[in-house]
Each structure stands twice: as structure tokens, then as C-alpha cells.
C-alpha positions as CSV (number, residue, x, y, z in Angstrom):
1,X,12.3,-2.8,20.9
2,X,8.7,-3.7,21.6
3,X,6.7,-2.4,24.5
4,X,5.7,-4.8,27.3
5,X,2.2,-6.2,26.8
6,X,2.1,-5.8,23.1
7,X,1.0,-8.9,21.2
8,X,3.7,-10.1,18.8
9,X,3.3,-12.5,15.9
10,X,6.2,-14.5,14.5
11,X,6.9,-16.2,11.2
12,X,9.7,-18.6,10.3
13,X,11.0,-18.7,6.7
14,X,13.8,-20.5,5.0
15,X,16.9,-18.7,3.7
16,X,15.0,-17.8,0.5
17,X,12.1,-16.2,2.3
18,X,9.6,-19.1,1.8
19,X,7.4,-19.4,4.9
20,X,7.7,-22.6,6.9
21,X,5.5,-21.8,9.8
22,X,3.7,-18.9,11.5
23,X,2.1,-18.5,14.9
24,X,-1.6,-17.7,15.5
25,X,-1.0,-14.0,16.1
26,X,1.0,-13.6,12.8
27,X,-1.8,-15.4,10.9
28,X,-4.3,-13.1,12.6
29,X,-2.4,-10.0,11.4
30,X,-2.6,-11.4,7.8
31,X,-6.2,-12.5,8.2
32,X,-5.3,-15.9,6.8
33,X,-5.0,-19.5,7.9
34,X,-1.8,-21.6,8.0
35,X,-2.5,-23.3,4.7
36,X,-2.8,-20.0,2.9
37,X,0.6,-18.9,4.1
38,X,2.9,-21.9,4.2
39,X,5.0,-22.4,1.1
40,X,4.6,-18.8,-0.1
41,X,7.3,-16.1,-0.1
42,X,6.9,-13.7,2.8
43,X,7.1,-10.7,0.5
44,X,3.8,-11.7,-1.2
45,X,2.0,-10.4,1.8
46,X,3.7,-7.0,1.7
47,X,1.9,-4.1,0.0
48,X,3.5,-3.6,-3.4
49,X,4.7,0.0,-2.9
50,X,6.4,-1.0,0.3
51,X,8.4,-3.8,-1.3
52,X,10.7,-1.3,-2.9
53,X,12.1,-0.6,0.6
54,X,11.6,-4.0,2.1
55,X,13.3,-6.1,-0.7
56,X,16.8,-4.4,-0.5
57,X,16.8,-4.9,3.3
58,X,16.0,-8.6,2.9
59,X,18.7,-9.0,0.3
60,X,21.2,-7.3,2.6
61,X,20.2,-9.7,5.4
62,X,21.0,-12.6,3.1
63,X,24.4,-11.1,2.0
64,X,25.6,-9.5,5.2
65,X,23.5,-11.1,8.0
66,X,22.3,-7.6,9.1
67,X,18.9,-7.6,11.0
68,X,16.5,-4.9,10.2
69,X,13.3,-3.3,11.3
70,X,10.7,-1.9,8.9
71,X,7.3,-0.3,9.3
72,X,5.2,-1.4,6.3
73,X,1.7,-2.6,5.3
74,X,0.5,-6.2,5.2
75,X,-2.1,-7.1,2.6
76,X,-4.8,-9.1,4.4
77,X,-6.9,-11.8,2.8
78,X,-9.9,-9.4,2.4
79,X,-7.7,-6.9,0.5
80,X,-7.4,-4.4,3.4
81,X,-4.0,-3.1,4.5
82,X,-2.6,-3.3,8.0
83,X,0.4,-1.3,9.3
84,X,2.9,-3.3,11.2
85,X,6.4,-3.0,12.5
86,X,8.5,-6.0,11.4
87,X,11.8,-7.0,12.9
88,X,13.6,-9.5,10.8
89,X,16.7,-11.5,11.6
90,X,18.6,-14.6,10.4
91,X,19.4,-17.5,12.8
92,X,20.8,-21.1,12.5
93,X,18.5,-23.9,13.5
94,X,21.3,-25.9,15.0
95,X,21.8,-28.2,12.0
96,X,23.5,-25.6,9.9
97,X,20.3,-24.6,8.1
98,X,19.7,-20.9,8.0
99,X,16.3,-19.6,8.9
100,X,14.7,-16.1,8.9
101,X,12.5,-15.0,11.8
102,X,10.1,-12.1,11.4
103,X,8.5,-10.6,14.6
104,X,5.5,-8.4,13.8
105,X,3.2,-6.2,15.7
106,X,0.4,-3.9,14.6
107,X,1.0,-0.2,14.8
108,X,-1.0,3.0,14.1
109,X,-0.8,4.3,10.6
110,X,2.2,6.7,10.4
111,X,0.4,8.8,7.7
112,X,-1.8,10.7,10.1
113,X,1.1,13.0,11.2
114,X,3.9,14.8,9.6
115,X,4.3,15.6,5.9
116,X,2.1,12.8,4.7
117,X,-0.7,13.9,7.0
118,X,-0.4,17.5,5.7
119,X,-0.4,16.2,2.1
120,X,-3.6,14.2,2.8
121,X,-5.2,17.3,4.2
122,X,-4.2,19.3,1.1
123,X,-5.6,16.7,-1.2
124,X,-8.9,16.7,0.6
125,X,-9.0,20.5,0.5
126,X,-8.5,20.4,-3.3
127,X,-11.3,17.9,-3.7
128,X,-13.6,20.0,-1.5
129,X,-12.8,23.2,-3.4
130,X,-13.6,21.5,-6.7
131,X,-16.8,20.2,-5.4
132,X,-17.9,23.6,-4.1
133,X,-17.0,25.2,-7.4
134,X,-19.0,22.6,-9.3
135,X,-22.0,23.2,-7.2
136,X,-21.7,27.0,-7.6
137,X,-20.9,27.2,-11.3
138,X,-22.0,23.8,-12.7
139,X,-20.2,20.6,-13.2
140,X,-20.2,21.2,-17.0
141,X,-18.1,24.3,-16.5
142,X,-15.8,23.3,-13.7
143,X,-14.2,20.1,-15.1
144,X,-10.9,18.5,-14.1
145,X,-11.3,14.8,-14.5
146,X,-7.7,13.6,-14.5
147,X,-6.7,15.8,-11.5
148,X,-9.7,14.6,-9.5
149,X,-9.0,11.0,-10.4
150,X,-5.3,11.3,-9.4
151,X,-6.2,13.0,-6.1
152,X,-8.7,10.2,-5.2
153,X,-6.2,7.6,-6.1
154,X,-3.6,9.4,-4.0
155,X,-5.9,9.3,-1.0
156,X,-6.6,5.6,-1.5
157,X,-3.0,4.7,-1.9
158,X,-1.7,6.5,1.2
159,X,-4.7,5.3,3.3
160,X,-4.3,1.8,2.1
161,X,-7.7,1.5,0.5
162,X,-8.2,-0.7,-2.5
163,X,-10.2,1.2,-5.1
164,X,-11.7,0.2,-8.5
165,X,-12.6,2.2,-11.6
166,X,-16.3,2.0,-10.6
167,X,-15.5,3.5,-7.2
168,X,-13.6,6.4,-8.8
169,X,-16.5,7.0,-11.2
170,X,-18.8,7.4,-8.3
171,X,-16.5,9.6,-6.3
172,X,-15.8,12.1,-9.1
173,X,-19.3,11.9,-10.6
174,X,-18.2,10.8,-14.1
175,X,-19.7,8.2,-16.3
176,X,-17.8,4.9,-16.2
177,X,-16.9,5.2,-19.9
178,X,-15.3,8.6,-19.3
179,X,-13.6,7.4,-16.2
180,X,-12.1,4.5,-18.0
181,X,-10.9,6.7,-20.9
182,X,-9.2,9.1,-18.5
183,X,-7.6,6.3,-16.5
184,X,-6.2,4.9,-19.7
185,X,-4.7,8.3,-20.6
186,X,-3.1,8.4,-17.1
187,X,-1.7,4.9,-17.5
188,X,-0.2,5.8,-20.9
189,X,1.5,8.7,-19.1
190,X,2.9,6.3,-16.4
191,X,0.8,7.8,-13.7
192,X,-1.4,4.8,-12.7
193,X,-1.1,1.0,-12.8
194,X,-3.2,-2.1,-12.3
195,X,-2.5,-5.3,-10.5
196,X,-0.4,-7.6,-12.7
197,X,-0.7,-5.0,-15.5
198,X,-4.3,-6.1,-16.2
199,X,-6.4,-4.1,-18.6
200,X,-8.3,-1.2,-17.0
201,X,-11.8,-2.5,-16.2
202,X,-14.8,-1.2,-14.3
203,X,-14.3,-3.6,-11.4
204,X,-10.5,-3.7,-11.7
205,X,-8.3,-2.2,-9.0
206,X,-6.2,0.8,-10.0
207,X,-3.5,2.8,-8.1
208,X,-1.0,5.6,-8.7
209,X,2.5,4.6,-9.6
210,X,5.3,5.3,-7.2
211,X,6.6,8.0,-9.6
212,X,3.1,9.7,-9.6
213,X,2.8,9.5,-5.8
214,X,6.2,11.2,-5.5
215,X,5.1,13.9,-7.9
216,X,1.8,14.4,-6.1
217,X,3.6,14.6,-2.7
218,X,5.7,17.5,-4.1
219,X,2.6,19.3,-5.5
220,X,0.6,18.9,-2.4
221,X,3.4,19.8,-0.1
222,X,3.6,23.1,-1.9
223,X,-0.1,23.7,-1.4
224,X,-0.1,22.5,2.2
């Protein structure tokens, strides 16, 4: 399953997914120490959009004892994301207690090829075209704040980059007040969300919803 010579990290959890122990390589993948990891649910370190795929697999493992392999993103201590392939299986520890073992290795981001890669290229072209038009005709005439915000959020989501309202304000050359207003409109439409449903704030992180990402994938695929 894994190529010879690759460094693998392992994590041991109880039957409910609570981490009991992790080796040094696994901790390095997470960018955390043992005290930060022990006693927490393993899914806490999975990027939220990837949990929608991971959670059903973990539930099936509990019900039917079916091992699985998933490529997903870990959330590291500094907020960055790391692509890994995770092989997860259930074992008995010899006393009748059931344990879950996850074996992880870092992998290259799968988004650089295929449809997602083409969609990223299409999103960047859209933003470049808007920027050229603004320079040619004036930013007061060529205005598309919600579309630019959504494209920037799409890039950040797919590339695993945490992004705040202030970051977006700088990237689309809008005042922070106008950026916050448009983000609130997008949230009311179900297009963006914040961590723990927190209010939209200048330094708060924002991201596209799974529904919005799917919609953008469709639009960008047609333009790619």
C-alpha cells in the first residue's frame, strides 16, 4: 500500500476515536506535541470539508469492521493544511478491547491535476481578466465584488489556505467595510461560512460552503 522508504506515522485510538497515543512522525505531520493530541477525537485534526467523507467511513468501520484508506487534509497547529493518505483499521489489543490504528503519510496535493486543477486555472484566469479590465476601464466601472470574493475564497479553500476578511479586502481592493457587507450577503445566501458560526469580522476566517464550492466547480468547469 505504501512505497518502501516512505516515512509513516501511526496513531492509536479507542473504539470511539479518542486518541490514546501517537508516534513522533504522526505528531510531526500534525505539527503538535503529544499533550495536544492525547484525549482528543481524531477527527478534530481533519479539515472540516473532508470530514463529510471521512466520518461515514469511520462509522462503517465501527459497524462492519471494514478498513479504509482516505486522502484528506490534516489541520496543523499553525492553521496550515497538509495532504495525507490515511489507512485506518480496527484491531483487538488482546484483552478484548477494540482499538483503531491510523497509519498516515504525507502526499502531494491532488488538486494540481485533473478537473480540480483545471478549475483552479479557470478561477485564476477569471481574476486576471477582471484585474486587466479594471486597469483598462477603471475600478469604478468594472465592479463585481461578490464574484471576486467567491473566486478568492474558492482558491483558498481548494489550496488549503486559511483566509480572513482582511486578506480578502486586500486581494480584491475593497474597503474592509464593503468587504464585510458583501461577505454577510454571501453568508445569508448560504455561500460562505465561518468557524463555529462566528460573526464575520475583519480578522475572522471565512470559507465557501460545500454547496458553494460544488456550484463553483460546475461554473468553472464550463469555463475551463
